[in-house]
DSSP file (Angstrom, degrees, kcal/mol; ACC not computed):
  #  RESIDUE AA STRUCTURE BP1 BP2  ACC     N-H-->O    O-->H-N    N-H-->O    O-->H-N    TCO  KAPPA ALPHA  PHI   PSI    X-CA   Y-CA   Z-CA
    1    1 A X              0   0    0      0, 0.0     2,-0.0     0, 0.0     5,-0.0   0.000 360.0 360.0 360.0 138.5   46.2    9.8   30.8
    2    2 A X     >  -     0   0    0      1,-0.1     4,-1.9     4,-0.0     3,-0.4  -0.331 360.0-121.3 -67.6 147.4   50.0    9.9   31.4
    3    3 A X  H  > S+     0   0    0      1,-0.2     4,-2.6     2,-0.2     5,-0.2   0.883 113.2  57.1 -54.7 -41.7   51.6    7.1   33.3
    4    4 A X  H  > S+     0   0    0      1,-0.2     4,-1.4     2,-0.2    -1,-0.2   0.896 106.4  49.2 -58.6 -41.5   52.9    9.6   35.9
    5    5 A X  H  > S+     0   0    0     -3,-0.4     4,-0.6     2,-0.2    -1,-0.2   0.869 110.4  50.0 -68.6 -36.5   49.4   10.8   36.6
    6    6 A X  H >< S+     0   0    0     -4,-1.9     3,-1.5     1,-0.2     4,-0.3   0.927 107.5  54.3 -66.2 -43.8   48.1    7.3   37.1
    7    7 A X  H >< S+     0   0    0     -4,-2.6     3,-1.7     1,-0.3    -1,-0.2   0.824  98.1  64.3 -60.1 -31.7   50.9    6.4   39.5
    8    8 A X  H >< S+     0   0    0     -4,-1.4     3,-1.2     1,-0.3    -1,-0.3   0.776  90.0  67.7 -62.1 -26.0   49.9    9.5   41.6
    9    9 A X  T << S+     0   0    0     -3,-1.5     3,-0.4    -4,-0.6    -1,-0.3   0.645  91.4  62.7 -70.0 -13.7   46.6    7.8   42.3
   10   10 A X  T <  S+     0   0    0     -3,-1.7    -1,-0.3    -4,-0.3     3,-0.2   0.085  79.3  86.9 -99.2  23.3   48.4    5.1   44.3
   11   11 A X  S <  S+     0   0    0     -3,-1.2     2,-0.4     1,-0.2    -1,-0.2   0.683  86.5  45.9 -94.0 -20.4   49.8    7.5   47.0
   12   12 A X  S    S-     0   0    0     -3,-0.4    94,-0.5    -4,-0.2    -1,-0.2  -0.739  71.4-162.4-130.6  84.9   46.8    7.5   49.4
   13   13 A X        -     0   0    0     -2,-0.4    92,-0.2    -3,-0.2     3,-0.1  -0.330   5.2-167.5 -63.7 147.4   45.3    4.1   50.3
   14   14 A X        +     0   0    0     90,-2.9    61,-2.5     1,-0.3     2,-0.3   0.530  65.3  26.5-111.1 -11.2   41.9    4.2   51.8
   15   15 A X  E     -aB  75 104A   0     89,-1.2    89,-2.5    59,-0.2     2,-0.4  -0.996  50.4-156.1-156.3 145.4   41.6    0.6   53.0
   16   16 A X  E     -aB  76 103A   0     59,-2.6    61,-2.8    -2,-0.3     2,-0.5  -0.993  26.4-154.7-117.3 129.5   43.5   -2.4   54.2
   17   17 A X  E     -aB  77 102A   0     85,-3.1    84,-3.2    -2,-0.4    85,-1.6  -0.905  11.1-170.9-115.7 133.0   41.7   -5.7   53.7
   18   18 A X  E     -aB  78 100A   0     59,-2.9    61,-2.5    -2,-0.5     2,-0.4  -0.855  12.1-146.4-111.4 150.7   42.1   -9.0   55.6
   19   19 A X  E     +aB  79  99A   0     80,-2.2    80,-1.6    -2,-0.3     2,-0.3  -0.963  22.0 172.4-116.8 136.8   40.5  -12.3   54.7
   20   20 A X  E     -a   80   0A   0     59,-2.5    61,-0.5    -2,-0.4     3,-0.2  -0.942  35.6-146.0-137.1 159.2   39.5  -14.8   57.4
   21   21 A X  S    S+     0   0    0     -2,-0.3     2,-0.3     1,-0.3    59,-0.1   0.526  98.2  30.9 -99.8  -8.4   37.6  -18.1   57.5
   22   22 A X     >  -     0   0    0      1,-0.1     4,-0.8     2,-0.0    -1,-0.3  -0.816  64.6-170.5-150.8 106.3   36.1  -17.3   60.9
   23   23 A X  H  > S+     0   0    0     -2,-0.3     4,-2.7    -3,-0.2     3,-0.3   0.891  73.6  69.5 -63.4 -44.5   35.3  -13.7   61.9
   24   24 A X  H  > S+     0   0    0      1,-0.2     4,-2.4     2,-0.2     5,-0.2   0.846  98.0  46.1 -54.0 -49.4   34.5  -14.0   65.6
   25   25 A X  H  > S+     0   0    0     -3,-0.2     4,-2.5     1,-0.2    -1,-0.2   0.917 116.0  46.9 -61.2 -40.7   37.9  -15.0   67.0
   26   26 A X  H  X S+     0   0    0     -4,-0.8     4,-2.9    -3,-0.3     5,-0.2   0.942 112.6  47.9 -66.4 -46.9   39.6  -12.2   65.1
   27   27 A X  H  X S+     0   0    0     -4,-2.7     4,-2.2     1,-0.2     5,-0.2   0.907 113.1  49.8 -60.0 -41.6   37.1   -9.5   66.0
   28   28 A X  H  X S+     0   0    0     -4,-2.4     4,-2.9    -5,-0.3     5,-0.3   0.928 112.5  46.7 -62.0 -46.5   37.3  -10.6   69.6
   29   29 A X  H  X>S+     0   0    0     -4,-2.5     4,-2.6    -5,-0.2     5,-0.7   0.914 111.6  50.8 -64.1 -43.8   41.1  -10.4   69.6
   30   30 A X  I  X>S+     0   0    0     -4,-2.9     6,-2.2     3,-0.2     4,-1.1   0.912 116.4  41.2 -60.5 -42.3   41.2   -7.0   67.9
   31   31 A X  I  X5S+     0   0    0     -4,-2.2     4,-0.7     4,-0.3    -2,-0.2   0.939 120.6  40.5 -72.7 -46.1   38.8   -5.6   70.4
   32   32 A X  I  <5S+     0   0    0     -4,-2.9    -2,-0.2    -5,-0.2    -3,-0.2   0.887 127.4  29.8 -71.7 -39.1   40.2   -7.1   73.6
   33   33 A X  I  <5S+     0   0    0     -4,-2.6    -3,-0.2    -5,-0.3    -2,-0.1   0.894 136.4  20.5 -90.0 -43.7   43.9   -6.8   72.8
   34   34 A X  I  <<S-     0   0    0     -4,-1.1    -3,-0.2    -5,-0.7    -2,-0.1   0.560  94.0-121.9-105.6 -10.5   44.1   -3.6   70.6
   35   35 A X     << +     0   0    0     -4,-0.7     2,-0.7    -5,-0.7    -4,-0.3   0.707  60.6 147.8  75.0  18.4   40.8   -1.9   71.4
   36   36 A X        -     0   0    0     -6,-2.2    -1,-0.3    -7,-0.1     2,-0.2  -0.805  39.1 -13.1 -90.8 116.6   39.8   -1.9   67.8
   37   37 A X        -     0   0    0     -2,-0.7     2,-0.2     1,-0.3    32,-0.1  -0.778  14.0-154.8 142.2 175.5   36.0   -2.2   67.5
   38   38 A X        -     0   0    0     -2,-0.2    -1,-0.3    30,-0.1     2,-0.2   0.557  62.1-148.5 -72.8 156.1   33.2   -2.5   67.5
   39   39 A X        -     0   0    0     -2,-0.2     2,-0.7    -3,-0.1    30,-0.2  -0.612  14.1-122.8 -92.2 150.1   33.0   -3.3   63.8
   40   40 A X  E     -C   68   0A   0     28,-2.4    28,-2.2    -2,-0.2     2,-0.5  -0.865  35.3-161.5 -88.2 118.4   30.2   -2.5   61.4
   41   41 A X  E     +C   67   0A   0     -2,-0.7     2,-0.3    26,-0.2    26,-0.2  -0.897  14.2 172.2-110.6 129.2   29.2   -5.9   60.1
   42   42 A X  E     -C   66   0A   0     24,-2.9    24,-3.1    -2,-0.5     2,-0.4  -0.967  29.0-124.3-135.5 151.5   27.3   -6.3   56.8
   43   43 A X  E     -C   65   0A   0     -2,-0.3     2,-0.4    22,-0.2    22,-0.2  -0.754  34.8-116.3 -90.9 139.5   26.2   -9.2   54.6
   44   44 A X  E    S+C   64   0A   0     20,-2.9    20,-2.5    -2,-0.4     2,-0.1  -0.993  96.8  24.8-125.5 131.4   27.2   -9.0   50.9
   45   45 A X  S    S-     0   0    0     -2,-0.4    -1,-0.2    18,-0.2     3,-0.1   0.649  99.1-121.9 -76.5 158.8   25.2   -8.9   48.8
   46   46 A X    >   -     0   0    0      1,-0.1     3,-2.3    -2,-0.1     5,-0.1  -0.345  44.1 -83.5 -61.6 146.6   22.4   -7.3   50.8
   47   47 A X  T 3  S+     0   0    0      1,-0.3    -1,-0.1    -4,-0.1     3,-0.1  -0.263 114.1   7.2 -53.4 129.6   19.2   -9.4   50.9
   48   48 A X  T 3  S+     0   0    0      1,-0.3    -1,-0.3    -3,-0.1     2,-0.3   0.389  96.1 134.0  80.4  -2.9   17.1   -8.8   47.8
   49   49 A X    <   -     0   0    0     -3,-2.3     2,-0.9     1,-0.0    -1,-0.3  -0.590  54.0-139.8 -83.5 141.1   19.7   -6.6   46.1
   50   50 A X        +     0   0    0     -2,-0.3     2,-0.4    -3,-0.1    -1,-0.0  -0.851  35.9 176.8 -97.3  98.9   20.6   -7.1   42.4
   51   51 A X        -     0   0    0     -2,-0.9     2,-0.3    -5,-0.1    80,-0.1  -0.888  32.9-120.1-114.0 131.9   24.3   -6.7   42.6
   52   52 A X        +     0   0    0     -2,-0.4    77,-2.0    78,-0.1     2,-0.4  -0.530  37.2 176.9 -66.1 126.8   26.8   -7.0   39.7
   53   53 A X  E     +D  128   0A   0     -2,-0.3     7,-2.5    75,-0.2     2,-0.4  -0.979   6.9 178.2-138.5 123.7   29.3   -9.7   40.6
   54   54 A X  E     -DE 127  59A   0     73,-3.0    73,-2.4    -2,-0.4     2,-0.4  -0.991   5.6-173.4-127.8 131.2   32.1  -10.9   38.3
   55   55 A X  E >  S-DE 126  58A   0      3,-2.7     3,-1.6    -2,-0.4    71,-0.2  -0.984  76.1 -18.4-126.5 119.8   34.7  -13.6   39.1
   56   56 A X  T 3  S-     0   0    0     69,-2.8    70,-0.1    -2,-0.4    -1,-0.1   0.878 129.4 -50.2  50.6  44.3   37.6  -14.2   36.7
   57   57 A X  T 3  S+     0   0    0      1,-0.2     2,-0.4    68,-0.1    -1,-0.3   0.373 119.1 100.2  84.8  -3.6   35.7  -12.5   33.8
   58   58 A X  E <  S-E   55   0A   0     -3,-1.6    -3,-2.7     1,-0.0    -1,-0.2  -0.898  81.3-100.1-118.0 143.6   32.4  -14.5   34.3
   59   59 A X  E     +E   54   0A   0     -2,-0.4     2,-0.3    -5,-0.2    -5,-0.2  -0.325  53.5 176.9 -56.0 141.9   29.1  -13.5   36.0
   60   60 A X        -     0   0    0     -7,-2.5     2,-0.4     2,-0.0    -7,-0.2  -0.930  31.0-139.4-145.8 163.2   29.1  -15.0   39.4
   61   61 A X        +     0   0    0     -2,-0.3     2,-0.3    -9,-0.1    24,-0.3  -0.998  34.7 153.6-127.5 127.2   27.0  -15.3   42.6
   62   62 A X        -     0   0    0     -2,-0.4     2,-0.3    22,-0.1    22,-0.2  -0.974  27.0-147.0-148.5 162.2   28.8  -15.2   45.9
   63   63 A X  E     + F   0  83A   0     20,-1.9    19,-3.0    -2,-0.3    20,-1.7  -0.968  21.5 160.8-132.0 147.4   28.2  -14.3   49.6
   64   64 A X  E     -CF  44  81A   0    -20,-2.5   -20,-2.9    -2,-0.3     2,-0.5  -0.983  35.7-119.1-156.4 160.8   30.5  -12.9   52.2
   65   65 A X  E     -CF  43  80A   0     15,-2.4    15,-2.5    -2,-0.3     2,-0.4  -0.923  29.0-160.9-103.1 133.3   30.4  -11.1   55.6
   66   66 A X  E     -CF  42  79A   0    -24,-3.1   -24,-2.9    -2,-0.5     2,-0.4  -0.947   5.8-168.8-116.8 136.0   32.2   -7.7   55.6
   67   67 A X  E     -CF  41  78A   0     11,-2.2    11,-2.4    -2,-0.4     2,-0.4  -0.986   7.5-168.0-124.9 135.4   33.4   -6.0   58.7
   68   68 A X  E     +CF  40  77A   0    -28,-2.2   -28,-2.4    -2,-0.4     2,-0.3  -0.950  13.6 168.3-128.0 142.9   34.6   -2.3   58.8
   69   69 A X  E     - F   0  76A   0      7,-1.8     7,-3.3    -2,-0.4     2,-0.6  -0.943  31.5-127.5-150.4 131.3   36.4   -0.2   61.3
   70   70 A X  E     - F   0  75A   0     -2,-0.3     2,-0.7     5,-0.2     5,-0.2  -0.692  16.7-169.2 -82.7 121.5   37.9    3.3   60.7
   71   71 A X  E >   - F   0  74A   0      3,-3.2     3,-0.9    -2,-0.6     2,-0.7  -0.633  59.1 -80.9-104.9  69.8   41.6    3.5   61.8
   72   72 A X  T 3  S+     0   0    0     -2,-0.7    -1,-0.1     1,-0.2    -2,-0.0  -0.594 115.8   1.8  71.4-111.8   42.0    7.2   61.5
   73   73 A X  T 3  S+     0   0    0     -2,-0.7     2,-0.3    -3,-0.1    -1,-0.2   0.326 130.0  57.1 -94.5   8.4   42.7    7.9   57.9
   74   74 A X  E <  S- F   0  71A   0     -3,-0.9    -3,-3.2   -59,-0.0     2,-0.4  -0.996  74.7-130.3-140.1 145.6   42.3    4.3   56.6
   75   75 A X  E     -aF  15  70A   0    -61,-2.5   -59,-2.6    -2,-0.3     2,-0.6  -0.759  11.9-144.1 -95.9 137.6   39.6    1.7   56.9
   76   76 A X  E     -aF  16  69A   0     -7,-3.3    -7,-1.8    -2,-0.4     2,-0.4  -0.897  20.3-171.4 -96.7 124.8   40.2   -1.8   58.1
   77   77 A X  E     -aF  17  68A   0    -61,-2.8   -59,-2.9    -2,-0.6     2,-0.5  -0.967   7.0-169.5-118.6 133.3   38.0   -4.3   56.2
   78   78 A X  E     -aF  18  67A   0    -11,-2.4   -11,-2.2    -2,-0.4     2,-0.4  -0.990   8.1-165.3-122.9 128.3   37.8   -7.9   57.2
   79   79 A X  E     -aF  19  66A   0    -61,-2.5   -59,-2.5    -2,-0.5     2,-0.6  -0.941  12.9-170.2-119.3 131.5   36.0  -10.4   54.8
   80   80 A X  E     -aF  20  65A   0    -15,-2.5   -15,-2.4    -2,-0.4   -59,-0.1  -0.948  22.8-141.0-115.2 108.2   34.8  -13.9   55.5
   81   81 A X  E     + F   0  64A   0     -2,-0.6   -17,-0.3   -61,-0.5     3,-0.1  -0.442  24.8 174.0 -67.3 141.0   33.7  -15.6   52.3
   82   82 A X  E     +     0   0A   0    -19,-3.0     2,-0.3     1,-0.4   -18,-0.2   0.762  55.7   4.8-115.3 -45.6   30.6  -17.7   52.7
   83   83 A X  E    S+ F   0  63A   0    -20,-1.7   -20,-1.9     2,-0.0    -1,-0.4  -0.987  95.2  22.4-145.8 151.7   29.5  -19.1   49.4
   84   84 A X  S    S-     0   0    0     -2,-0.3     2,-0.4   -22,-0.2   -22,-0.1   0.060  90.0 -52.0  85.4 167.3   30.6  -19.2   45.7
   85   85 A X        +     0   0    0    -24,-0.3     2,-0.3     4,-0.1   -24,-0.0  -0.671  68.3 154.2 -81.5 129.5   33.9  -18.8   44.0
   86   86 A X     >  -     0   0    0     -2,-0.4     4,-2.1     1,-0.1     5,-0.1  -0.960  58.6-112.5-148.3 162.5   35.8  -15.7   45.0
   87   87 A X  H  > S+     0   0    0     -2,-0.3     4,-2.1     2,-0.2     5,-0.1   0.775 118.8  59.7 -66.2 -24.8   39.3  -14.2   45.2
   88   88 A X  H  > S+     0   0    0      2,-0.2     4,-2.0     1,-0.2    -1,-0.2   0.928 106.3  43.9 -70.0 -45.1   38.7  -14.3   49.0
   89   89 A X  H  > S+     0   0    0      2,-0.2     4,-2.1     1,-0.2    -2,-0.2   0.893 112.1  54.0 -63.9 -40.0   38.2  -18.1   49.0
   90   90 A X  H  X S+     0   0    0     -4,-2.1     4,-2.6     1,-0.2    -2,-0.2   0.909 107.1  52.4 -58.1 -42.5   41.1  -18.5   46.7
   91   91 A X  H  X S+     0   0    0     -4,-2.1     4,-2.3     1,-0.2     6,-0.3   0.929 107.4  50.4 -60.7 -47.0   43.2  -16.5   49.2
   92   92 A X  H  X>S+     0   0    0     -4,-2.0     5,-1.4     1,-0.2     4,-0.8   0.909 113.5  46.0 -59.6 -41.9   42.2  -18.8   52.1
   93   93 A X  H  <5S+     0   0    0     -4,-2.1     3,-0.5     1,-0.2    -1,-0.2   0.927 114.8  46.3 -66.2 -44.7   43.1  -21.9   50.1
   94   94 A X  H  <5S+     0   0    0     -4,-2.6    -2,-0.2     1,-0.2    -1,-0.2   0.806 122.5  35.0 -69.3 -30.1   46.5  -20.5   48.9
   95   95 A X  H  <5S-     0   0    0     -4,-2.3    -1,-0.2    -5,-0.2    -2,-0.2   0.353 101.4-124.4-108.5   4.1   47.5  -19.2   52.3
   96   96 A X  T  <5S-     0   0    0     -4,-0.8     2,-0.3    -3,-0.5    -3,-0.2   0.872  79.6 -15.3  52.7  40.1   46.0  -21.9   54.5
   97   97 A X  S   <S-     0   0    0     -5,-1.4    -2,-0.2    -6,-0.3   -78,-0.1  -0.872 102.3  -8.9 135.5-166.0   44.1  -19.3   56.5
   98   98 A X        +     0   0    0     -2,-0.3     2,-0.3   -80,-0.1   -78,-0.2  -0.071  61.8 119.1 -70.3 162.4   43.8  -15.6   57.3
   99   99 A X  E     -B   19   0A   0    -80,-1.6   -80,-2.2     0, 0.0     2,-0.3  -0.959  63.6 -38.1 167.1-178.4   46.0  -12.8   56.3
  100  100 A X  E     +B   18   0A   0     -2,-0.3   -82,-0.2   -82,-0.2     3,-0.1  -0.521  52.0 168.2 -67.2 124.5   46.5   -9.5   54.4
  101  101 A X  E     -     0   0A   0    -84,-3.2    50,-3.7    -2,-0.3     2,-0.3   0.818  49.9  -3.4-106.9 -47.7   44.6   -9.7   51.2
  102  102 A X  E     -Bg  17 151A   0    -85,-1.6   -85,-3.1    48,-0.2     2,-0.4  -0.963  40.3-142.9-149.5 161.0   44.4   -6.2   49.6
  103  103 A X  E     -Bg  16 152A   0     48,-1.8    50,-2.5    -2,-0.3     2,-0.4  -0.998  31.1-146.8-122.4 132.6   45.1   -2.5   49.7
  104  104 A X  E     -Bg  15 153A   0    -89,-2.5   -90,-2.9    -2,-0.4   -89,-1.2  -0.808  12.5-169.2-109.8 140.1   42.4   -0.3   48.3
  105  105 A X  E     - g   0 154A   0     48,-2.6    50,-2.2    -2,-0.4     2,-0.5  -0.961  17.3-136.1-126.0 144.0   42.7    3.0   46.4
  106  106 A X  E     + g   0 155A   0    -94,-0.5     2,-0.3    -2,-0.4    50,-0.2  -0.876  28.5 176.1 -99.1 126.7   40.0    5.5   45.4
  107  107 A X  E     - g   0 156A   0     48,-2.6    50,-2.3    -2,-0.5    51,-0.4  -0.903  39.3-119.2-126.8 155.7   40.3    6.8   41.9
  108  108 A X  S    S+     0   0    0     -2,-0.3    50,-2.1    48,-0.2     2,-0.3   0.964  95.0   0.7 -58.6 -52.1   38.1    9.2   39.9
  109  109 A X     >  -     0   0    0     47,-0.2     4,-0.6    48,-0.1    -1,-0.2  -0.968  61.8-133.9-139.4 152.9   37.4    6.6   37.1
  110  110 A X  H  > S+     0   0    0     -2,-0.3     4,-3.0     1,-0.2     3,-0.4   0.872  88.7  74.6 -73.1 -38.6   38.4    3.1   36.4
  111  111 A X  H  > S+     0   0    0      1,-0.2     4,-2.8     2,-0.2     5,-0.2   0.847  95.2  45.8 -54.9 -48.8   39.3    3.3   32.8
  112  112 A X  H  > S+     0   0    0      1,-0.2     4,-2.1     2,-0.2    -1,-0.2   0.910 117.9  45.0 -61.4 -38.1   42.7    5.1   33.0
  113  113 A X  H  X S+     0   0    0     -4,-0.6     4,-3.0    -3,-0.4     5,-0.2   0.919 113.1  50.4 -69.9 -42.8   43.9    2.8   35.8
  114  114 A X  H  X S+     0   0    0     -4,-3.0     4,-2.8     1,-0.2     5,-0.2   0.933 111.9  47.8 -60.1 -46.5   42.6   -0.3   34.0
  115  115 A X  H  X S+     0   0    0     -4,-2.8     4,-1.7    -5,-0.2    -1,-0.2   0.918 113.6  47.8 -60.8 -44.0   44.4    0.7   30.8
  116  116 A X  H  X S+     0   0    0     -4,-2.1     4,-0.6    -5,-0.2    -2,-0.2   0.944 114.2  45.1 -62.9 -49.0   47.6    1.4   32.7
  117  117 A X  H ><>S+     0   0    0     -4,-3.0     5,-2.4     1,-0.2     3,-1.0   0.897 111.4  52.6 -65.5 -39.9   47.5   -1.9   34.7
  118  118 A X  H ><5S+     0   0    0     -4,-2.8     3,-1.8     1,-0.3    -1,-0.2   0.845 102.2  59.8 -63.6 -31.8   46.7   -3.9   31.6
  119  119 A X  H 3<5S+     0   0    0     -4,-1.7    -1,-0.3     1,-0.3    -2,-0.2   0.718 105.8  49.3 -66.7 -18.6   49.7   -2.4   29.9
  120  120 A X  T <<5S-     0   0    0     -3,-1.0    -1,-0.3    -4,-0.6    -2,-0.2   0.217 124.8-106.9 -99.7  11.4   51.7   -3.9   32.7
  121  121 A X  T < 5S+     0   0    0     -3,-1.8     2,-0.6     1,-0.2    -3,-0.2   0.791  73.3 143.6  66.0  30.9   50.0   -7.3   32.2
  122  122 A X      < -     0   0    0     -5,-2.4    -1,-0.2    -8,-0.1     2,-0.2  -0.910  32.1-162.8-103.7 121.8   48.0   -7.0   35.4
  123  123 A X        -     0   0    0     -2,-0.6    20,-3.0    20,-0.3     2,-0.3  -0.656  23.2-101.8-108.9 158.3   44.5   -8.4   35.0
  124  124 A X  E     + H   0 142A   0     18,-0.2    18,-0.3    -2,-0.2     3,-0.1  -0.584  30.7 179.7 -73.8 134.3   41.2   -8.1   36.8
  125  125 A X  E     -     0   0A   0     16,-2.7   -69,-2.8     1,-0.4     2,-0.3   0.716  66.1  -5.0-106.2 -31.0   40.4  -11.1   39.1
  126  126 A X  E     +DH  55 141A   0     15,-1.2    15,-3.5   -71,-0.2    -1,-0.4  -0.978  62.0 171.0-161.4 149.0   37.1  -10.0   40.5
  127  127 A X  E     +DH  54 140A   0    -73,-2.4   -73,-3.0    -2,-0.3     2,-0.3  -0.984   4.1 158.6-156.2 163.7   34.7   -7.0   40.5
  128  128 A X  E     -DH  53 139A   0     11,-2.1    11,-2.4    -2,-0.3     2,-0.3  -0.990  41.9 -71.5-173.2 174.9   31.3   -5.9   41.6
  129  129 A X  E     - H   0 138A   0    -77,-2.0     9,-0.2    -2,-0.3     2,-0.2  -0.585  44.9-126.2 -80.0 140.2   28.9   -3.2   42.4
  130  130 A X        -     0   0    0      7,-3.0     6,-0.7     4,-0.3     2,-0.2  -0.526  27.2-164.2 -80.4 155.3   29.3   -1.3   45.7
  131  131 A X    >   +     0   0    0      4,-0.2     3,-1.6    -2,-0.2     2,-0.1  -0.752  48.4  20.4-129.4 176.8   26.4   -1.1   48.0
  132  132 A X  G >  S+     0   0    0      1,-0.3     3,-1.9    -2,-0.2    -2,-0.0  -0.380 130.1   0.6  65.5-133.6   25.4    1.0   51.0
  133  133 A X  G 3  S+     0   0    0      1,-0.3    -1,-0.3    -2,-0.1    -3,-0.0   0.677 139.7  49.3 -65.2 -16.7   27.3    4.3   51.3
  134  134 A X  G X  S+     0   0    0     -3,-1.6     3,-1.9     3,-0.1    -4,-0.3   0.158  77.2 148.0-107.2  17.6   29.2    3.6   48.1
  135  135 A X  T <   +     0   0    0     -3,-1.9    -4,-0.2     1,-0.3     3,-0.1  -0.233  64.4  34.2 -53.9 139.1   26.2    2.6   46.0
  136  136 A X  T 3  S+     0   0    0     -6,-0.7    24,-0.3     1,-0.4    -1,-0.3   0.278 101.8  96.8  95.4  -9.6   26.7    3.5   42.3
  137  137 A X    <   -     0   0    0     -3,-1.9    -7,-3.0    22,-0.1    -1,-0.4  -0.620  64.2-136.8-104.4 167.2   30.4    2.8   42.5
  138  138 A X  E     -H  129   0A   0     -9,-0.2    18,-1.2    -2,-0.2     2,-0.4  -0.967   4.6-148.8-124.5 144.2   32.3   -0.4   41.5
  139  139 A X  E     -HI 128 155A   0    -11,-2.4   -11,-2.1    -2,-0.4     2,-0.4  -0.900  15.4-169.2-107.5 142.8   35.1   -2.2   43.2
  140  140 A X  E     -HI 127 154A   0     14,-2.4    14,-2.6    -2,-0.4     2,-0.4  -0.993   9.9-154.1-136.4 126.0   37.7   -4.0   41.2
  141  141 A X  E     -HI 126 153A   0    -15,-3.5   -16,-2.7    -2,-0.4   -15,-1.2  -0.855  11.6-156.4 -97.6 134.5   40.4   -6.5   42.3
  142  142 A X  E     -HI 124 152A   0     10,-3.0     2,-1.7    -2,-0.4    10,-1.3  -0.875  26.1-113.7-108.9 144.9   43.5   -6.8   40.2
  143  143 A X        +     0   0    0    -20,-3.0   -20,-0.3    -2,-0.4     8,-0.1  -0.566  66.4 131.6 -79.1  83.9   45.7   -9.9   40.3
  144  144 A X    >>> +     0   0    0     -2,-1.7     4,-3.0     1,-0.1     3,-0.8   0.253  28.0 110.2-118.9   9.9   48.9   -8.4   41.9
  145  145 A X  H 3>5S+     0   0    0      1,-0.3     4,-1.8     2,-0.2    -1,-0.1   0.881  81.4  49.0 -56.7 -41.2   49.6  -10.9   44.6
  146  146 A X  H 345S+     0   0    0      1,-0.2    -1,-0.3     2,-0.2    -2,-0.1   0.768 117.8  42.1 -70.6 -23.9   52.7  -12.3   42.9
  147  147 A X  H <45S+     0   0    0     -3,-0.8    -2,-0.2     3,-0.2    -1,-0.2   0.869 135.3  10.0 -86.9 -41.5   54.0   -8.7   42.3
  148  148 A X  H  <5S-     0   0    0     -4,-3.0    -3,-0.2     2,-0.4    -2,-0.2   0.570  94.6-111.7-118.5 -15.3   53.3   -7.0   45.6
  149  149 A X  S  <<S+     0   0    0     -4,-1.8     2,-0.3    -5,-0.7    -4,-0.2   0.498  95.7  59.7  87.5   3.8   52.2   -9.8   48.1
  150  150 A X  S    S-     0   0    0     -6,-0.5    -2,-0.4   -47,-0.0   -48,-0.2  -0.976  88.4-100.7-154.5 159.7   48.7   -8.4   48.1
  151  151 A X  E     -g  102   0A   0    -50,-3.7   -48,-1.8    -2,-0.3     2,-0.5  -0.559  32.7-127.9 -80.9 150.9   45.8   -7.8   45.7
  152  152 A X  E     -gI 103 142A   0    -10,-1.3   -10,-3.0    -2,-0.2     2,-0.4  -0.888  23.3-164.8 -99.3 126.2   45.2   -4.3   44.5
  153  153 A X  E     -gI 104 141A   0    -50,-2.5   -48,-2.6    -2,-0.5     2,-0.4  -0.943   4.0-170.5-113.7 135.7   41.6   -3.0   44.9
  154  154 A X  E     -gI 105 140A   0    -14,-2.6   -14,-2.4    -2,-0.4     2,-0.4  -0.973   4.9-176.7-124.7 137.1   40.4    0.0   43.0
  155  155 A X  E     -gI 106 139A   0    -50,-2.2   -48,-2.6    -2,-0.4   -16,-0.2  -0.999  24.4-125.2-132.0 138.8   37.1    1.9   43.6
  156  156 A X  E     -g  107   0A   0    -18,-1.2   -48,-0.2    -2,-0.4   -47,-0.2  -0.525  11.2-163.6 -80.3 146.9   35.8    4.8   41.5
  157  157 A X  S    S+     0   0    0    -50,-2.3     2,-0.5   -49,-0.2   -49,-0.2   0.705  71.1  79.4 -97.5 -26.5   34.8    8.1   43.2
  158  158 A X        -     0   0    0    -50,-2.1     2,-0.5   -51,-0.4    -2,-0.1  -0.735  66.1-159.0 -88.0 123.8   32.9    9.5   40.3
  159  159 A X              0   0    0     -2,-0.5   -22,-0.1     1,-0.1   -50,-0.0  -0.900 360.0 360.0-103.9 125.5   29.4    8.2   39.9
  160  160 A X              0   0    0     -2,-0.5    -1,-0.1   -24,-0.3   -23,-0.1   0.417 360.0 360.0-100.4 360.0   27.9    8.5   36.4
């Protein structure tokens, strides 16, 4: 796939992700001050689910709470890491607390984007299987914090 075509995939973000070490105060502030909420809160991975989880190239096990709210044409995701090594926990340590972690884009398939980003020396930091409404898809975080100030998250739309 041509570089120009890959770049076109980064025009319509579908999600903005925040990382926190304590969900409750943030959710309360968003709802009381901005009227954002209520959030859909889910545990990851779901109890009893066999979910692919990779951290820095190695199989991993981790747990987190995910909160979602649709802000018109973009989803707000808030993640509280609970257990295990993750890019989310790394973010909290590096930033001494909560903040903007990622912007997510939906692409048909991962391979053209992965090849393009790797040609720019951008590597995968964490990935896993999607669950719930996105079951059958994969999410992939790329290590772009030093380039953009946030991680790049990619999820495929085509399920094979």
